[in-house]
C-alpha positions in Angstrom: 19.4 0.6 8.4 22.3 1.8 10.4 23.5 5.4 11.1 26.0 5.4 8.4 23.2 5.1 6.0 21.3 7.9 7.5 24.2 10.2 7.2 24.8 9.3 3.5 22.4 12.0 2.4 24.6 14.6 4.3 23.7 17.0 6.9 23.1 19.9 4.5 20.8 18.0 2.0 17.8 19.9 3.6 19.2 23.2 2.7 19.5 22.2 -1.0 16.1 20.5 -1.4 12.5 21.9 -1.8 10.6 21.2 1.4 7.7 20.1 -0.7 9.8 17.3 -2.1 10.6 16.0 1.4 6.9 16.2 2.2 5.9 14.3 -0.9 8.6 11.6 -0.3 7.7 11.0 3.4 3.9 11.1 2.8 4.2 8.6 -0.1 2.7 5.2 0.4 5.0 2.6 2.1 7.7 5.2 2.8 8.4 5.5 6.6 11.4 7.2 8.4 13.9 4.3 7.8 12.9 4.0 4.0 13.2 7.6 3.6 16.7 7.9 5.0 17.8 4.9 2.9 16.3 6.6 -0.4 18.0 9.8 0.4 21.3 7.9 1.0 21.0 6.2 -2.2 19.8 9.1 -4.4 21.2 12.2 -2.8 17.9 14.2 -2.8 14.3 14.0 -2.2 13.5 14.9 -5.8 15.8 12.1 -7.1 14.3 9.7 -4.8 10.7 10.5 -5.8 11.7 10.1 -9.4 13.0 6.6 -8.6 10.3 5.6 -6.3 7.8 4.0 -8.8 10.4 1.9 -10.4 11.6 0.7 -6.9 8.0 -0.2 -6.1 7.5 -2.0 -9.4 10.7 -4.0 -8.7 9.2 -4.9 -5.3 6.0 -6.2 -6.9 3.9 -3.1 -6.3 2.2 -2.2 -9.5 0.7 1.2 -10.5 2.5 2.9 -7.6 1.8 6.6 -7.4 3.8 9.0 -5.2 2.1 11.5 -2.9 0.7 14.4 -5.2 2.6 17.6 -4.9 -0.8 19.3 -4.3 -1.0 17.3 -1.0 2.4 18.5 0.1 1.6 22.0 -0.7 -1.7 22.0 1.2 0.1 20.6 4.2 2.6 23.4 4.0 -0.3 26.0 3.7 -1.9 24.4 6.8 1.3 24.6 8.7 2.0 28.2 7.8 -1.6 29.1 8.8 -1.0 27.9 12.3 2.4 29.8 12.6 4.3 26.3 12.7 7.7 25.8 11.1 8.7 22.8 9.0 12.0 21.4 10.2 13.9 19.1 7.8 16.4 16.5 9.0 19.8 18.0 8.8 18.5 21.6 8.7 19.6 24.4 11.0 16.7 24.3 13.4 16.3 20.4 13.4 17.1 19.1 17.0 20.7 17.8 16.9 19.9 15.2 19.5 17.6 13.4 17.0 20.2 13.3 14.2 21.7 10.0 15.3 18.5 8.1 15.9 18.1 5.3 13.3 14.5 6.1 12.5 14.7 9.8 13.1 11.6 11.7 11.6 12.7 13.3 8.3 10.4 16.3 9.1 8.9 17.9 12.1 6.2 20.6 12.5 7.2 22.9 15.3 5.0 25.5 17.0 6.6 27.7 19.6 10.0 28.6 20.6 12.5 26.7 18.4 15.3 27.8 20.6 14.4 25.2 23.1 15.3 22.5 20.7 18.9 23.5 20.9 19.1 23.2 24.6 19.7 20.1 26.6 16.6 18.0 27.2 15.4 15.4 29.8 12.1 13.4 29.2 9.7 12.8 31.9 7.0 10.1 31.3 4.6 8.2 33.4 1.1 6.9 34.2 -2.0 8.7 32.8 -4.0 7.7 36.0 -1.2 9.0 38.2 -1.5 9.1 41.9 -1.4 12.3 43.9 2.0 11.4 45.2 3.2 10.7 41.6 1.9 14.0 40.2 3.7 15.8 43.2 6.9 14.0 42.3 6.8 14.9 38.6 6.1 18.6 39.5 9.1 18.6 41.8 11.4 16.8 39.4 10.4 19.1 36.6 11.1 22.2 38.6 14.3 21.0 39.7 15.5 20.0 36.2 14.4 23.4 34.9 16.4 25.1 37.6 19.4 23.0 36.3 18.9 24.3 32.8 17.2 21.2 31.4 14.3 21.5 29.1 11.6 18.9 30.1 10.2 16.8 27.2 6.9 14.8 27.5 3.9 13.7 25.5 1.1 16.0 26.7 -0.8 13.0 28.0 -2.9 13.4 31.3 -1.2 12.5 34.5 2.5 12.6 34.8 3.1 14.2 31.4 0.8 17.1 32.1 2.2 17.7 35.6 5.9 17.8 34.1 4.8 20.2 31.4 2.9 22.6 33.8 6.0 22.6 36.3 8.5 23.4 33.4 6.5 26.2 31.5 8.6 29.0 32.9 12.1 27.1 32.4 11.3 25.3 29.1 9.2 22.4 28.0 8.7 20.6 24.7 5.5 18.5 24.0 5.7 15.8 21.4 2.3 15.3 19.8 0.9 11.9 18.5 -1.2 13.7 16.0 -0.8 17.2 14.3 0.5 20.1 16.3 -3.1 21.5 16.3 -4.9 18.4 17.4 -4.9 18.2 21.4 -5.3 14.9 22.8 -6.7 14.6 25.4 -9.0 17.6 25.0 -8.7 18.4 28.7 -5.0 19.5 28.0 -6.1 22.1 25.4 -5.3 25.0 27.7 -2.0 23.5 28.7 -1.1 23.0 25.0 -1.9 26.7 24.3 0.5 27.7 27.1 3.2 25.5 25.8 2.8 27.0 22.2 3.2 30.5 23.9 6.0 29.5 26.2 7.5 26.2 25.0 7.2 24.2 21.9 4.9 21.7 20.4 6.4 19.1 18.0 4.9 16.5 15.6 6.1 14.5 12.6 2.5 14.4 11.3 0.6 16.8 9.1 -1.5 19.5 10.8 -5.0 18.3 11.4 -4.1 14.6 11.7 -6.1 12.9 14.5 -3.9 10.5 16.6 -4.3 6.7 16.1 -3.1 4.0 18.4 -0.1 3.3 16.2 1.0 6.8 16.4 1.8 6.8 20.0 4.9 4.4 19.9 6.2 6.5 17.1 5.8 9.5 19.3 7.6 8.0 22.1 10.7 7.2 20.1 10.9 11.1 19.4 10.6 11.8 23.1 13.4 9.5 23.9 15.6 10.6 21.0 15.4 14.4 21.9 16.5 13.7 25.4 19.8 13.0 27.2 17.8 10.9 29.8 14.4 9.4 30.3 12.9 9.6 33.8 9.8 7.2 34.4 7.9 8.5 37.4 4.9 5.9 37.5 4.2 3.2 35.0 2.3 0.0 35.0 4.0 -3.2 33.9 2.4 -3.0 30.4 2.6 0.8 29.4 3.7 3.1 26.8 6.2 4.7 29.3 8.2 1.5 29.3 8.3 1.7 25.4 9.7 5.2 25.7 12.3 3.8 28.3 13.1 0.9 25.9 13.6 3.3 23.0 15.9 5.4 25.2 18.0 2.4 26.2 18.3 1.4 22.5 19.3 4.9 21.6 22.0 5.0 24.2 20.1 7.4 26.5 20.1 7.4 30.3 17.1 5.6 31.8 16.0 6.5 35.3 12.9 5.5 37.5 11.2 6.6 40.6 10.7 3.6 42.9 7.2 2.7 44.2 5.5 0.5 46.6 5.4 -3.2 45.4 1.6 -3.3 45.9 0.9 -0.4 43.7 0.4 -1.4 40.0 1.3 2.0 38.9 4.9 1.4 40.3 5.4 -1.9 38.7 6.9 -0.7 35.5 9.3 1.6 37.4 10.3 -1.2 39.7 11.0 -3.4 36.7 13.2 -0.9 35.1 15.2 -0.5 38.4 15.5 -4.2 38.7 17.0 -4.3 35.2 19.5 -1.6 35.8 17.8 1.8 35.5 19.2 4.5 37.9 16.9 5.1 40.9 15.6 8.7 41.3 14.7 10.4 44.6 15.0 14.0 43.4 16.3 16.0 40.6 19.8 16.0 41.9 19.9 12.2 41.1 19.1 13.0 37.5 21.7 15.7 37.1 24.3 13.6 38.8 23.6 10.8 36.3 24.1 13.4 33.5 27.4 14.6 35.0 26.0 17.8 36.3 26.8 17.1 39.9 26.4 20.7 41.4 23.4 21.7 39.2 20.7 20.9 41.7 21.4 20.5 45.5 19.8 17.4 46.7 17.2 18.0 49.5 17.9 16.7 52.9 16.8 13.2 53.6 15.3 12.5 57.0 16.9 9.0 57.0 20.2 10.0 55.6 22.0 8.7 58.6 20.1 5.3 58.5 22.4 2.2 58.1 22.2 0.3 54.8 19.9 -2.6 54.5 21.6 -5.8 55.3 22.3 -8.5 52.7 24.0 -8.3 49.3 22.9 -5.9 46.6 20.8 -7.8 44.0 22.4 -8.2 40.6 20.7 -6.2 37.8 20.5 -6.9 34.1 22.0 -3.8 32.2 19.4 -2.3 29.8 22.1 -2.7 27.1 21.7 -6.4 27.5 17.9 -6.1 27.2 18.3 -4.3 23.9 20.7 -7.0 22.6 18.1 -9.7 23.3 15.5 -7.6 21.4 17.9 -7.4 18.5 18.6 -11.2 18.6 14.7 -11.9 18.6 14.0 -9.5 15.6 17.0 -10.9 13.7 15.6 -14.5 14.1 11.9 -13.6 13.4 10.5 -13.0 9.9 7.1 -12.6 8.2 6.7 -16.5 8.3 5.3 -17.6 11.9 7.7 -19.4 14.1 6.9 -21.4 17.2 7.9 -19.7 20.4 9.5 -23.0 21.7 11.6 -23.1 18.5 12.6 -19.5 19.0 13.7 -20.4 22.6 15.8 -23.4 21.3 17.3 -21.3 18.4 18.4 -18.5 20.7 19.4 -20.6 23.6 17.9 -18.1 25.9 16.1 -19.0 29.1 12.5 -18.4 29.1 12.8 -15.9 32.0 14.8 -13.8 29.8 13.0 -14.3 26.5 9.4 -14.1 27.8 9.6 -10.4 29.0 11.5 -9.3 26.0 8.6 -10.8 23.8 6.1 -9.0 25.6 7.9 -5.7 25.2 8.4 -6.1 21.6 4.7 -7.1 21.1 3.6 -3.9 22.9 5.9 -1.9 20.7 4.2 -3.5 17.6 7.4 -5.0 16.3 6.3 -8.6 16.5 2.8 -10.3 16.2 1.5 -13.3 18.0 -0.7 -15.8 16.4 -2.8 -18.7 17.9 -0.7 -21.8 18.8 2.3 -19.9 20.2 3.4 -18.7 16.8 5.5 -15.5 16.5 6.4 -13.3 13.5 7.9 -10.0 12.8 5.5 -7.2 12.1 5.6 -5.9 8.5 
């Protein structure tokens, strides 16, 4: 579903609808963000979409379909109010404007804390949970510098890089996007940090209060982190990590992707180095981030001890733009369907070299968009 279809419901639909109708619709079985926006575009309101949903399901071969009971939606609203959280509807006055043009933008968000932060420019910082001491120091320094430049720091409240970035940005503004409910802290060791963010920053979730995070919720959270932000900075990341999913989401959404380089022998730097190879902007300090965003004078760059050193000899290696990678992903997804297809056949169909196709398949598999069966068979996830 494209952005035009999302916008068909109109930016003021949230002001006309009952929030309970929105909760009923998005909590109904087989209704995700993309389907929600399509139904709103076709029917004009959540209540009209709810009325049409059973017949739509029947036409799709689903018998005895029942929408989410209104009592469930009302219970969720009571639970949110008990926490002091606010329910934000897509298109409503407090909903983050940066998320409005994301194809699968969450129709609702629970927000706990300072809603004013959601109207300010944001930069995401993500990275390894088992971060090195140097990586944690780098995350803190970047977050402090970005805060001084007026940027709100967004992350996912994970241990390691996420926690360091949140801590350093508490006084200047930070937003934590949760994989479960806004009242469910994962990992538990960040409970005190979450309390401080609720008091000084903002906790966000598209899930009901009380929901325990599942594995599938983390990639969904990552798309929100990327969508809120003007740029995503990856500080440390392994070659197969959720941070790279966030970076890929950012590239697909047209955001800037930046990465801190690391030693080739350090597995925690492999993902960052891959992003740099593929065209991400190299980050040494916060000034590199603000410069990439066009804020050239916002943060002075610290002096570099080797600033006068001559450049390394040899030609600059070519990089694949991240936009090209997103195009490869789109080609793969367009070719695959629910019926398994041999990987060799996919290579022949797309006429792409294995060196290009293989990393793209790994990335899509990590994101849960494709599944791999024995015998080298691939299919698009339902």
